[in-house]
Every structure is written in structure tokens, then in C-alpha cells.
N, C-alpha and C positions, 0 to 999 in steps of 0.2 A: 605409257600407261596413263589412261585418262580417268575421269571420276567414275565412270561406269565399270572400268576395269578393275579399279581399286575396290568398289563395292562388291564386285563379283568374287575377287580374291578373298575379301573378309567373310563373305557368306560361305565360301568353300571351307574356310578354316573352321567357321562355326558349325557347319555340318559335317566336319571331319572328313571332307573329300580331299583336303590338302593338309599336310602336316605343318605345324608351327615352323619348323626348321625351313621348309620349302618357301613359306611365305616370307620369312625373314630374308632369305636369299634374294627373292624378287624385289623386296622392299629396299634392299641395299643399293639397288641400281636406280632408284627413284630420283635422286638429285641430278646426276649426269652419268653418262657412260663414256669412258675414255677409250678411243680406238687408236692404238699404236701411239705415235707422238704427233699426230696430225689433226685429230678432231675429237671433240667432246660433245656428244649428243645431249641436248638439254631435255631430260625426261620429264621435268616439271612443266614444260611449255604448255601441254594440253590442260593440266590442272589449273594453270594460272590464267591462260588466254583462251582456252576452249578448243585449240587445234594444235596438233604436234608441230615440231620444228619443221620448217620448209627448207629444202636444200637448194642453195643458190649455186649453180653449176659453173657459171662463168669463172674462169681462172683456176678452177680445180683440175687436177688430173683425172684420167679415167679410173685409175686404181683407187684414188681417194673417194671419188663418187661412189664406185661399186662397194667399197668397204663400208661406207656410211649406209647405203641402201641395204646391204646384206644384214647389218646390224639392226637396222629399223624393222626389216622383215621378221627378224627373230624375236623382237621384243613386244610385238603387239599385233592388233588386228586392224589398226587404222589405215585409211587411204594415205598414200604417200604423194606429196607434191613436190616436184623439182622444176625450178624456173631457170630461164636463160640457158636451156639445154639445146645443143646441136644435135643434128641427125647422127653424128658419130657417137655422142654420148648416149642417145637412144639405143642404137644398135649394140653398144656395150651393155647397156642395162637389160637388154633382152636376153643376154646370155645368163643372167642370174634370176630372172623371173619371167613367167608367161603372161603376167597381168598388166604389163606396160602399155600405155596408150600415148602416142605423140601427137601433139598439136603443132604442126610446122609453122604456121603464122605466128602463133603465140610463143613458140619456143618453150613449150611446157611439156613435161612428162608427168602422167598421173598413173600411179600403180593402184588399180582398183581392187579393193579386197572386201568392200562391203557396200551395200546400197546407199546412195546418196538421196536423202529425203529433203526435198526442196520446200521453201516457204511459198505461201500463196501470194504474199505481197511481193512486187517485183522491183528489180534494179534495172534502170535503162542506161545503156552505154551508147553515147552519141559521138560521132566524129565530124570534124570540120571537112575532111577530105578522105579519099580512098588511101592515101599514103599513110594516114594515121592508123589504119586498121590493125597492123601488127600489135601496136601498143594497146589499142583497145581490146584486141582479143586476149591479150595477157590478162587485162583487167576482168573481162567477161569470163574467161575459163576459170580464173581464180575464185571469182564469186560463186560460180556454179559448183566448183568442187567443195566450197564451204557451205553448201546447202541452200542456195538462193535460186529463185526463178530469175532468169536474166532475158531482157529484151534488147535488141540491137536496132540502131538507127543510124546508118552510115552515109557519109558523103552529103551532108546537109548544111555546109558552111554558108558564111555570110555572102560569098559571091553570088549565091543563088538562094536567098533567104526564104523564098516561097517554098522550097523543098521542105524546110523545117516546119514552116507554119502550116503545111498541108498535113502534118502528123501531129497536131496538137492534142487529139484524143489519146495517142500513145504516150505523149509527154506528160499529160495530166494524170495519167493512170499510174505512174511510177511513184514509188516510195522514197527512192534515192536515185540520183542521176550522176553518172560519170561522163564528163565532156572532155574528149581528148582532141587536141588540135595543135598544129605547129604554125608556121607563118606568123601572124600577129596574135593568134590564140583568141580571137573574138567570140567564138562560139560559146565559151563558158559564161561570158557576161550576158549574152543574148539569152541563154537558157535560164540563167540565174534570174533574169528580170521577168520570166514568164511563170515561175512556179513558187510553190509555198513549201517545198521539201529541200533537204540538203543537196547541194551540188558540189561534186568533187572534181576539180579542174586538173587535167593532165597535160602539161606541156609536152610536145613531142619535138624531136630534133629533125623536123621537116621544114625546108624553106631555103631560100637563096642566102647569099653571104651575110647580109645584115641581120638574119635571124640568129646568128651565132650559135647554130646547133641547138636551138631551143631556148636560149637565154631570152630572146626577145619575147617569146610566148610566155615564158616563166614570169618575167617582169610585168607583162600585161595582165596576166591572171592574178598576180599579187596585188596589182593596183586596181583590181575590178571594183566598181562601185556597186555591184549586185550583192546585196546582203545574203548571207547564207551560203556563200561560196568559199570553199576551202581548197588548197592547192597542195599537190604532192610534188616530188622531184621530177625532173625531166625524164621522160620515157618510163616512169615508175608505174606501169600498169598493174604490176603485183600489188603495190602499196595502195592503189586506188581501189582495186577489187576487194582487198582485205578490209580496208576501212568502210567501204560501202556495205560489206556483209555485216560488220558490227552494228552499224547504224540501222540497217534494215531489220535486224533481229531485235533491236531495242524498241524500234518504233511501233511494232505491231502492224496489223493489217490496215491498209488504206481503204 
């Protein structure tokens, strides 16, 4: 239940469309809803953070994922976002709802139940290479589901910096930029030195042995001398997309 759902419930009580007893029963579930002995859905998440709890599927059984989604479907009208979901998880979810959409590269499931209204100001997602696209797509899809206009600029790393510089008009028009890269992670510093908007750096686990599955890119991004650059965890496209959405909606139109 989000703020609008709560207002609607109170109005229904006021107009005598819903009894007080029914309203009390609904409000009892506001803090959290316990499902068996394996999950507690945080019903206050939308009230506190503006968006309902997101389901992280990796490591969860199909039965647990379906149980959580079934309960969330019964509790409200919000769109549901599930991350790190395999094709097997998607096929299982399709048995309980017809509204599921699967984004294979991003490994994201969206259960669409209402229209997504997007901002006019945009988030730009940039990658150093093509191999970084799965993480970038997790960020981009997350930001889109949260109601943002998203642009993409892929495979523009420092090995061919002219590719990035040929798109300065796109870069300068963004309100927030997400820069995803493995190897040495240099693209985040380069972009950060070009713009006056927040840059969210996402190290990816792409590269040869000394990249240490993204640790080299993570350390390079943490040590960036480009002011206004922040860093999320290795391969954390979801975290970058979520943070970019929060910043984009605070900043207003560019």
C-alpha cells in the first residue's frame, strides 16, 4: 500500500464505501506481511521510499518467489519488479500471472499492472564495452520501471574515445549519468570530467585475471579524481538505476 492507496482507503471510509472494520483489517498489514516462515514483505517500503519492495530472486527457490509475488499481487495495484531472475523463474511466474515481462539481458521481471509515467528529464546509461551491457540494462530497466526517461550509449570506452566524444550532445542533455565498465573502469572518470551532473559509476566483473572480477574497476572508480562521481557495488546495476531515479526526480528538469 502506497500513499495514494492509503488516501483512497481513507476516502472510502469517509464516504462509507468501506466499513471501519474492513479498513482496520487492511491497516493491520501495513508494517509487514509474514509469509510462512520464509519471508516478511515490507509493506511500508512504498510509504518510506516511494516504491514497493523489490524481489531479489537469486538464491530463492521458485516456491518462495511465487509465494512472495502471489501475496504482493493480492495486496495492491503497484507494478512488481524482480531482479536477478532466470528464465526458469520467469516461466514459473507466468503460471501465476499473465502480466509478467522478462528482460533477458537484464535478468529482470516486471509485472505490469499500471501505466508507467516517465519524467521529461533523462538518465543516460553509458558502457565502456559491449560486455558491460547486461549490467547496464539492469540499471536502465530499473530506472524506466521507476518512471524515468532513459537513454543508452553503449560501447564508447577509452580504447576508442572518439566514439564517446562524438555523442557529446547526448551526454550534455542528461540529468544523471550511469557509467558501467569493467577492465580498468576508466569511462566513469572520463564522463565525470565532462559534465556538471551526478555520475554513478558501476564496476562490472568484466576483464582478464588482474581485473579480479571487477575489483580493479571498483578501486579505480573509488579513486576517481572526477568530482561528482559516486560508486555502487560490482555489477550492481539495480542499485545504480534506483539511485539515479531518486536523483533525477529531485533535480527537476534540465
